[in-house]
DSSP file (Angstrom, degrees, kcal/mol; ACC not computed):
  #  RESIDUE AA STRUCTURE BP1 BP2  ACC     N-H-->O    O-->H-N    N-H-->O    O-->H-N    TCO  KAPPA ALPHA  PHI   PSI    X-CA   Y-CA   Z-CA
    1    1 A M     >        0   0    0      0, 0.0     4,-1.8     0, 0.0     3,-0.2   0.000 360.0 360.0 360.0 -37.2  -21.2    7.8   -7.3
    2    2 A S  H  >  +     0   0    0      1,-0.2     4,-3.0     2,-0.2     5,-0.2   0.855 360.0  55.8 -70.8 -31.5  -17.8    9.2   -6.4
    3    3 A S  H  > S+     0   0    0      2,-0.2     4,-1.8     1,-0.2    -1,-0.2   0.854 108.4  46.7 -64.2 -35.4  -19.3   11.8   -4.1
    4    4 A V  H  > S+     0   0    0     -3,-0.2     4,-2.1     2,-0.2    -1,-0.2   0.887 113.5  50.6 -73.0 -36.5  -21.2    9.1   -2.1
    5    5 A K  H  X S+     0   0    0     -4,-1.8     4,-2.6     2,-0.2    -2,-0.2   0.965 113.0  45.2 -62.2 -56.6  -17.9    7.1   -1.9
    6    6 A S  H  X S+     0   0    0     -4,-3.0     4,-2.1     1,-0.2    -2,-0.2   0.828 111.1  52.0 -63.0 -34.0  -15.9   10.1   -0.7
    7    7 A E  H  X S+     0   0    0     -4,-1.8     4,-2.3     2,-0.2    -1,-0.2   0.953 109.6  51.0 -63.0 -50.6  -18.5   11.1    1.9
    8    8 A R  H  X S+     0   0    0     -4,-2.1     4,-2.2     1,-0.2    -2,-0.2   0.933 111.5  47.2 -49.0 -54.9  -18.5    7.6    3.3
    9    9 A R  H  X S+     0   0    0     -4,-2.6     4,-2.3     1,-0.2    -1,-0.2   0.880 110.0  52.6 -61.4 -37.2  -14.7    7.7    3.5
   10   10 A Q  H  X S+     0   0    0     -4,-2.1     4,-2.2     2,-0.2    -1,-0.2   0.880 108.5  50.8 -64.1 -39.2  -14.8   11.1    5.2
   11   11 A K  H  X S+     0   0    0     -4,-2.3     4,-2.1     2,-0.2    -2,-0.2   0.903 111.3  48.1 -62.1 -43.4  -17.2    9.9    7.8
   12   12 A I  H  X S+     0   0    0     -4,-2.2     4,-2.1     1,-0.2    82,-0.2   0.912 110.7  51.2 -62.6 -45.4  -15.1    6.9    8.6
   13   13 A K  H  X S+     0   0    0     -4,-2.3     4,-2.0    80,-0.3    -2,-0.2   0.878 111.0  48.2 -58.1 -45.9  -12.0    9.1    8.8
   14   14 A W  H  X S+     0   0    0     -4,-2.2     4,-1.3     1,-0.2    -1,-0.2   0.890 110.5  50.8 -60.5 -41.5  -13.6   11.5   11.3
   15   15 A R  H  < S+     0   0    0     -4,-2.1     4,-0.5     1,-0.2    -2,-0.2   0.892 113.9  44.7 -70.4 -35.2  -14.9    8.7   13.4
   16   16 A V  H >X S+     0   0    0     -4,-2.1     4,-2.7     1,-0.2     3,-0.7   0.839 108.0  57.0 -75.1 -30.7  -11.4    7.1   13.6
   17   17 A R  H 3< S+     0   0    0     -4,-2.0    -1,-0.2     1,-0.2    -2,-0.2   0.753  95.9  65.8 -74.7 -19.3   -9.6   10.4   14.2
   18   18 A K  T 3< S+     0   0    0     -4,-1.3    -1,-0.2     1,-0.2    -2,-0.2   0.822 116.2  26.9 -63.5 -27.6  -11.8   11.0   17.3
   19   19 A K  T <4 S+     0   0    0     -3,-0.7     2,-0.5    -4,-0.5    -2,-0.2   0.777 111.1  70.7-103.1 -34.0  -10.1    8.0   18.9
   20   20 A V     <  +     0   0    0     -4,-2.7     2,-0.3    69,-0.0    -1,-0.1  -0.768  55.2 160.8 -96.7 125.9   -6.6    7.8   17.3
   21   21 A S        -     0   0    0     -2,-0.5     2,-0.3     5,-0.1    23,-0.0  -0.997  30.5-128.4-143.1 143.5   -4.0   10.4   18.2
   22   22 A G        -     0   0    0     -2,-0.3    24,-0.8     6,-0.1    23,-0.5  -0.678  19.1-168.6 -95.2 143.7   -0.3   10.4   17.8
   23   23 A T        -     0   0    0      3,-1.3    22,-0.1    -2,-0.3     5,-0.0  -0.737  40.6-101.0-118.7 171.6    2.3   11.3   20.5
   24   24 A P  S    S+     0   0    0      0, 0.0    -1,-0.1     0, 0.0    20,-0.0   0.882 125.1  41.7 -58.6 -38.7    6.0   11.9   20.3
   25   25 A E  S    S+     0   0    0      1,-0.2    62,-0.5    60,-0.1    61,-0.3   0.869 131.3  23.6 -74.4 -39.4    6.8    8.4   21.5
   26   26 A R  S    S-     0   0    0     59,-0.1    -3,-1.3    60,-0.1    -1,-0.2  -0.674  84.5-169.3-130.2  73.5    4.0    6.7   19.4
   27   27 A P        -     0   0    0      0, 0.0    62,-2.2     0, 0.0     2,-0.5  -0.106  28.3-102.1 -68.0 169.1    3.1    8.9   16.3
   28   28 A R  E     -Ab  43  89A   0     15,-2.4    15,-2.7    60,-0.2     2,-1.0  -0.764  24.3-143.0 -91.2 123.9    0.1    8.4   14.0
   29   29 A L  E     -Ab  42  90A   0     60,-3.7    62,-2.9    -2,-0.5     2,-0.3  -0.817  24.1-165.8 -92.0 103.4    1.0    6.8   10.8
   30   30 A S  E     -Ab  41  91A   0     11,-2.6    11,-2.2    -2,-1.0     2,-0.4  -0.743   3.4-158.6 -93.6 136.5   -1.4    8.5    8.3
   31   31 A V  E     -A   40   0A   0     60,-1.1     2,-0.4    -2,-0.3     9,-0.2  -0.951  10.5-177.0-120.6 135.2   -2.0    7.2    4.8
   32   32 A F  E     -A   39   0A   0      7,-2.6     7,-3.4    -2,-0.4     2,-0.5  -1.000   8.7-170.8-128.0 132.6   -3.3    9.1    1.6
   33   33 A R  E     +A   38   0A   0     -2,-0.4     5,-0.2     5,-0.2     2,-0.2  -0.979   5.9 177.4-126.5 125.4   -3.9    7.1   -1.5
   34   34 A S        -     0   0    0      3,-3.0    -2,-0.0    -2,-0.5    30,-0.0  -0.477  49.7 -92.0-107.3-172.0   -4.7    8.7   -4.9
   35   35 A N  S    S+     0   0    0      1,-0.2    29,-0.4    -2,-0.2     3,-0.1   0.778 124.6  29.5 -72.5 -23.4   -5.2    7.1   -8.3
   36   36 A T  S    S+     0   0    0      1,-0.2     2,-0.3    27,-0.1    -1,-0.2   0.577 124.4  14.5-113.1 -13.7   -1.5    7.5   -9.2
   37   37 A G        -     0   0    0     27,-0.1    -3,-3.0    19,-0.0     2,-0.4  -0.961  54.4-132.5-156.6 171.2    0.3    7.4   -5.9
   38   38 A I  E     -A   33   0A   0     -2,-0.3    18,-2.0    -5,-0.2     2,-0.4  -0.994  19.0-168.1-135.4 141.7    0.4    6.6   -2.1
   39   39 A Y  E     -AC  32  55A   0     -7,-3.4    -7,-2.6    -2,-0.4     2,-0.4  -0.965   4.4-177.5-129.5 142.8    1.7    8.9    0.6
   40   40 A A  E     +AC  31  54A   0     14,-2.9    14,-2.5    -2,-0.4     2,-0.3  -0.999   3.7 175.3-140.0 139.9    2.4    8.1    4.3
   41   41 A Q  E     -AC  30  53A   0    -11,-2.2   -11,-2.6    -2,-0.4     2,-0.6  -0.997  28.4-130.0-147.6 148.3    3.6   10.2    7.1
   42   42 A L  E     -AC  29  52A   0     10,-2.8     9,-2.9    -2,-0.3    10,-1.1  -0.852  33.4-167.0 -95.5 118.8    4.2    9.9   10.9
   43   43 A I  E     -AC  28  50A   0    -15,-2.7   -15,-2.4    -2,-0.6     2,-0.8  -0.873  24.5-150.6-116.0 135.2    2.6   12.7   12.7
   44   44 A D  E  >> - C   0  49A   0      5,-2.7     4,-1.9    -2,-0.4     5,-1.7  -0.897  16.5-171.1 -97.6 103.2    2.9   13.9   16.3
   45   45 A D  T  45S+     0   0    0     -2,-0.8   -22,-0.2   -23,-0.5    -1,-0.1   0.719  79.2  59.7 -75.3 -19.2   -0.6   15.3   16.9
   46   46 A I  T  45S+     0   0    0    -24,-0.8    -1,-0.2     1,-0.2   -23,-0.1   0.953 117.7  29.8 -69.8 -47.7    0.3   17.0   20.2
   47   47 A A  T  45S-     0   0    0      2,-0.1    -2,-0.2    -3,-0.0    -1,-0.2   0.700 105.7-128.8 -82.9 -19.3    3.0   19.2   18.6
   48   48 A G  T  <5 +     0   0    0     -4,-1.9     2,-0.4     1,-0.3    -3,-0.2   0.792  63.6 130.7  80.3  31.2    1.0   19.3   15.3
   49   49 A K  E   < -C   44   0A   0     -5,-1.7    -5,-2.7     0, 0.0     2,-0.6  -0.919  60.0-127.5-121.7 145.4    4.2   18.2   13.3
   50   50 A T  E     -C   43   0A   0     -2,-0.4    -7,-0.2    -7,-0.2     3,-0.1  -0.794  23.4-176.3 -82.0 120.0    5.1   15.7   10.7
   51   51 A L  E     +     0   0A   0     -9,-2.9     2,-0.3    -2,-0.6    -8,-0.2   0.846  66.5   5.6 -85.3 -38.1    8.1   13.6   11.8
   52   52 A V  E     -C   42   0A   0    -10,-1.1   -10,-2.8     2,-0.0     2,-0.3  -0.991  64.4-175.3-148.1 140.8    8.7   11.4    8.9
   53   53 A A  E     +C   41   0A   0     -2,-0.3     2,-0.3   -12,-0.2   -12,-0.2  -0.983   4.5 175.1-137.9 151.2    7.1   11.2    5.4
   54   54 A A  E     +C   40   0A   0    -14,-2.5   -14,-2.9    -2,-0.3     2,-0.3  -0.986   6.7 176.5-150.5 151.4    7.5    8.9    2.4
   55   55 A S  E  >  -C   39   0A   0     -2,-0.3     4,-1.1   -16,-0.2   -16,-0.2  -0.960  42.8-113.6-149.0 166.9    5.7    8.7   -0.9
   56   56 A S  T  4>S+     0   0    0    -18,-2.0     5,-2.8    -2,-0.3     4,-0.2   0.780 116.9  54.3 -68.2 -30.0    5.6    6.9   -4.2
   57   57 A L  T >45S+     0   0    0    -19,-0.3     3,-2.0     1,-0.2    -1,-0.2   0.938 102.9  56.0 -71.8 -44.0    6.6   10.1   -6.0
   58   58 A E  T 345S+     0   0    0      1,-0.3    -1,-0.2     2,-0.1    -2,-0.2   0.844 109.1  47.6 -57.9 -36.1    9.6   10.5   -3.8
   59   59 A L  T 3<5S-     0   0    0     -4,-1.1    -1,-0.3     2,-0.1    -2,-0.2   0.474 119.3-111.5 -85.9  -1.3   10.7    7.0   -4.8
   60   60 A G  T < 5 +     0   0    0     -3,-2.0     2,-0.4     1,-0.3    -3,-0.2   0.763  60.7 155.5  82.6  26.0   10.1    7.7   -8.5
   61   61 A F      < -     0   0    0     -5,-2.8    -1,-0.3     1,-0.1    -2,-0.1  -0.747  28.3-167.5 -89.4 133.0    7.2    5.5   -9.1
   62   62 A K  S    S+     0   0    0     -2,-0.4     2,-0.3   -25,-0.0    -1,-0.1   0.661  71.1  34.2 -91.7 -21.6    4.9    6.5  -12.0
   63   63 A S  S    S-     0   0    0     -7,-0.1     2,-0.6     2,-0.0   -27,-0.1  -0.835  79.2-113.0-130.0 168.3    2.1    4.1  -11.1
   64   64 A L        +     0   0    0    -29,-0.4     2,-0.3    -2,-0.3   -27,-0.1  -0.917  46.7 141.2-105.7 118.3    0.4    2.7   -8.1
   65   65 A N     >  -     0   0    0     -2,-0.6     4,-2.3     1,-0.1     5,-0.2  -0.929  61.8 -96.0-146.4 171.7    0.6   -1.1   -7.4
   66   66 A I  H  > S+     0   0    0     -2,-0.3     4,-2.2     1,-0.2     5,-0.2   0.896 120.4  52.4 -61.0 -42.6    1.1   -3.4   -4.4
   67   67 A D  H  > S+     0   0    0      1,-0.2     4,-1.9     2,-0.2    -1,-0.2   0.925 110.7  46.5 -61.5 -43.1    4.8   -3.7   -4.8
   68   68 A N  H  > S+     0   0    0      1,-0.2     4,-1.9     2,-0.2    -1,-0.2   0.888 111.2  52.5 -67.1 -35.5    5.4    0.1   -4.9
   69   69 A S  H  X S+     0   0    0     -4,-2.3     4,-1.9     1,-0.2    -1,-0.2   0.894 107.8  51.7 -65.6 -37.7    3.1    0.5   -1.9
   70   70 A K  H  X S+     0   0    0     -4,-2.2     4,-2.2    -5,-0.2    -1,-0.2   0.897 108.8  50.8 -62.6 -42.2    5.2   -2.0    0.0
   71   71 A Q  H  X S+     0   0    0     -4,-1.9     4,-2.5     2,-0.2    -1,-0.2   0.844 106.9  53.8 -66.5 -34.7    8.4   -0.2   -0.8
   72   72 A V  H  X S+     0   0    0     -4,-1.9     4,-2.1     2,-0.2    -2,-0.2   0.897 109.5  49.7 -65.8 -40.4    6.9    3.2    0.4
   73   73 A G  H  X S+     0   0    0     -4,-1.9     4,-2.3     2,-0.2    -2,-0.2   0.900 111.2  48.2 -58.7 -46.3    6.1    1.4    3.7
   74   74 A T  H  X S+     0   0    0     -4,-2.2     4,-1.9     1,-0.2    -2,-0.2   0.871 111.0  50.5 -63.1 -40.0    9.6    0.1    4.0
   75   75 A S  H  X S+     0   0    0     -4,-2.5     4,-2.0     2,-0.2    -2,-0.2   0.902 110.4  49.1 -66.7 -39.9   11.1    3.4    3.2
   76   76 A L  H  X S+     0   0    0     -4,-2.1     4,-2.5     1,-0.2    -2,-0.2   0.931 110.9  51.2 -59.1 -47.7    9.0    5.2    5.9
   77   77 A A  H  X S+     0   0    0     -4,-2.3     4,-2.5     2,-0.2    -1,-0.2   0.856 108.9  50.8 -57.4 -40.1   10.0    2.5    8.4
   78   78 A K  H  X S+     0   0    0     -4,-1.9     4,-1.6     2,-0.2    -1,-0.2   0.923 111.2  47.1 -64.1 -46.1   13.6    3.0    7.7
   79   79 A K  H  X S+     0   0    0     -4,-2.0     4,-1.2     1,-0.2    -2,-0.2   0.909 112.2  51.8 -63.0 -42.2   13.4    6.7    8.1
   80   80 A A  H ><>S+     0   0    0     -4,-2.5     5,-2.8     1,-0.2     3,-0.5   0.921 108.4  48.9 -63.8 -45.8   11.5    6.3   11.3
   81   81 A T  H ><5S+     0   0    0     -4,-2.5     3,-0.7     1,-0.2    -1,-0.2   0.826 104.8  60.2 -71.1 -22.8   14.0    3.8   12.9
   82   82 A E  H 3<5S+     0   0    0     -4,-1.6    -1,-0.2     1,-0.3    -2,-0.2   0.844 107.9  45.6 -65.7 -31.9   16.9    6.3   12.0
   83   83 A L  T <<5S-     0   0    0     -4,-1.2    -1,-0.3    -3,-0.5    -2,-0.2   0.457 125.1-106.2 -86.6  -2.3   15.0    8.8   14.2
   84   84 A G  T < 5S+     0   0    0     -3,-0.7     2,-0.5    -4,-0.4    -3,-0.2   0.691  74.6 138.7  87.8  17.7   14.6    6.2   17.0
   85   85 A L      < +     0   0    0     -5,-2.8    -1,-0.3    -6,-0.2    -2,-0.1  -0.860  13.9 160.1 -99.4 125.4   10.8    5.7   16.4
   86   86 A N        +     0   0    0     -2,-0.5    28,-2.7   -61,-0.3     2,-0.3   0.528  58.9  47.9-118.5 -13.6    9.9    1.9   16.6
   87   87 A A  B     +d  114   0B   0    -62,-0.5     2,-0.3    26,-0.2    28,-0.2  -0.955  55.0 156.9-134.9 154.1    6.1    2.2   17.3
   88   88 A C        -     0   0    0     26,-2.0     2,-0.4    -2,-0.3   -60,-0.2  -0.959  37.0-110.6-157.5 167.1    3.1    3.9   15.9
   89   89 A V  E     -b   28   0A   0    -62,-2.2   -60,-3.7    -2,-0.3     2,-0.5  -0.924  35.6-125.5-109.5 142.7   -0.6    3.9   15.6
   90   90 A F  E     -b   29   0A   0     -2,-0.4     2,-0.6    25,-0.3   -60,-0.2  -0.730  22.6-175.5 -94.0 123.6   -2.1    3.2   12.2
   91   91 A D  E     -b   30   0A   0    -62,-2.9   -60,-1.1    -2,-0.5   -78,-0.0  -0.939   5.1-173.3-118.0 107.2   -4.6    5.6   10.7
   92   92 A R    >   -     0   0    0     -2,-0.6     3,-2.2   -62,-0.2    -1,-0.1   0.367  35.9-130.0 -84.7   3.8   -5.9    4.2    7.4
   93   93 A S  T 3   -     0   0    0      1,-0.3   -80,-0.3   -80,-0.1     3,-0.1   0.790  66.4 -53.4  58.6  30.8   -7.8    7.4    6.7
   94   94 A G  T 3  S+     0   0    0      1,-0.3    -1,-0.3   -82,-0.2     2,-0.1   0.336 104.7 127.2  90.6 -12.9  -11.0    5.7    5.9
   95   95 A Y    <   -     0   0    0     -3,-2.2    -1,-0.3   -64,-0.2     2,-0.1  -0.453  68.3 -98.7 -78.5 154.9   -9.8    3.4    3.3
   96   96 A L        -     0   0    0     -2,-0.1     2,-1.9     1,-0.1     5,-0.3  -0.421  33.3-114.0 -66.8 145.1  -10.4   -0.3    3.5
   97   97 A Y  S    S+     0   0    0      4,-0.1     2,-0.3    -2,-0.1    -1,-0.1  -0.616  83.7 102.1 -81.8  83.2   -7.5   -2.4    4.9
   98   98 A H  S >  S-     0   0    0     -2,-1.9     3,-1.2     0, 0.0     4,-0.4  -0.978  72.8  -8.5-163.2 149.5   -7.0   -4.1    1.6
   99   99 A G  T 3> S+     0   0    0     -2,-0.3     4,-2.5     1,-0.2     5,-0.2  -0.287 127.2   8.1  64.7-123.2   -4.7   -3.9   -1.4
  100  100 A N  H 3> S+     0   0    0      1,-0.2     4,-2.6     2,-0.2    -1,-0.2   0.892 132.0  52.0 -65.0 -41.2   -2.3   -1.0   -1.5
  101  101 A I  H <> S+     0   0    0     -3,-1.2     4,-1.9    -5,-0.3    -1,-0.2   0.893 111.8  47.0 -61.7 -40.1   -3.1    0.2    2.1
  102  102 A K  H  > S+     0   0    0     -4,-0.4     4,-2.7     2,-0.2     5,-0.2   0.904 111.7  51.4 -67.5 -42.8   -2.5   -3.4    3.4
  103  103 A A  H  X S+     0   0    0     -4,-2.5     4,-2.3     1,-0.2    -2,-0.2   0.908 109.7  49.9 -67.8 -39.1    0.9   -3.7    1.4
  104  104 A L  H  X S+     0   0    0     -4,-2.6     4,-2.0     2,-0.2    -1,-0.2   0.913 112.2  46.0 -65.6 -39.7    2.1   -0.4    2.8
  105  105 A A  H  X S+     0   0    0     -4,-1.9     4,-2.1     2,-0.2    -2,-0.2   0.930 114.0  49.4 -66.7 -44.5    1.3   -1.4    6.4
  106  106 A E  H  X S+     0   0    0     -4,-2.7     4,-2.3     1,-0.2    -2,-0.2   0.858 110.6  50.7 -66.0 -36.9    2.9   -4.9    5.8
  107  107 A G  H  X S+     0   0    0     -4,-2.3     4,-1.3    -5,-0.2    -1,-0.2   0.912 110.7  49.2 -66.0 -40.9    6.1   -3.2    4.3
  108  108 A A  H  <>S+     0   0    0     -4,-2.0     5,-2.7     2,-0.2    -2,-0.2   0.850 111.3  47.9 -63.5 -38.3    6.3   -1.0    7.3
  109  109 A R  H ><5S+     0   0    0     -4,-2.1     3,-1.6     3,-0.2    -2,-0.2   0.911 110.4  52.6 -71.6 -41.8    6.0   -3.9    9.8
  110  110 A E  H 3<5S+     0   0    0     -4,-2.3    -1,-0.2     1,-0.3    -2,-0.2   0.787 106.2  54.5 -62.8 -29.2    8.7   -5.9    7.9
  111  111 A A  T 3<5S-     0   0    0     -4,-1.3    -1,-0.3    -5,-0.2    -2,-0.2   0.458 131.3 -90.0 -86.1  -0.8   11.1   -3.0    8.1
  112  112 A G  T < 5S+     0   0    0     -3,-1.6     2,-0.4     1,-0.3    -3,-0.2   0.482  80.3 133.5 113.3   2.0   10.7   -2.9   11.9
  113  113 A L      < -     0   0    0     -5,-2.7     2,-0.5    -6,-0.1    -1,-0.3  -0.729  42.2-148.6 -89.3 133.2    7.9   -0.5   12.7
  114  114 A N  B      d   87   0B   0    -28,-2.7   -26,-2.0    -2,-0.4    -5,-0.0  -0.872 360.0 360.0-107.1 127.9    5.4   -1.9   15.3
  115  115 A F              0   0    0     -2,-0.5   -25,-0.3   -28,-0.2    -1,-0.2   0.209 360.0 360.0-161.4 360.0    1.7   -1.1   15.3
């Protein structure tokens, strides 16, 4: 079952990545979620560089839940505003916009990141 699910997510990810690209002014907010953590980074696709990154491991969380995901989004947005980045495009990497992914996005929006 998991291979079918991961193949579906990979197809969605490729389809989205054909259309969504990050620039230095408006980087791409890429999200990865595992069973134990959530990771987010702002990427400039033109230069091929990660500008800002945040993760649940970095913040010292041992498990993944909605509150922790929201704090990761807030942490990422604070780091981005320190660099002068206020806008981005959201790449959910094929995950449903639900639960932890939604919490991360809402946390980033509340902390001042526009997308």
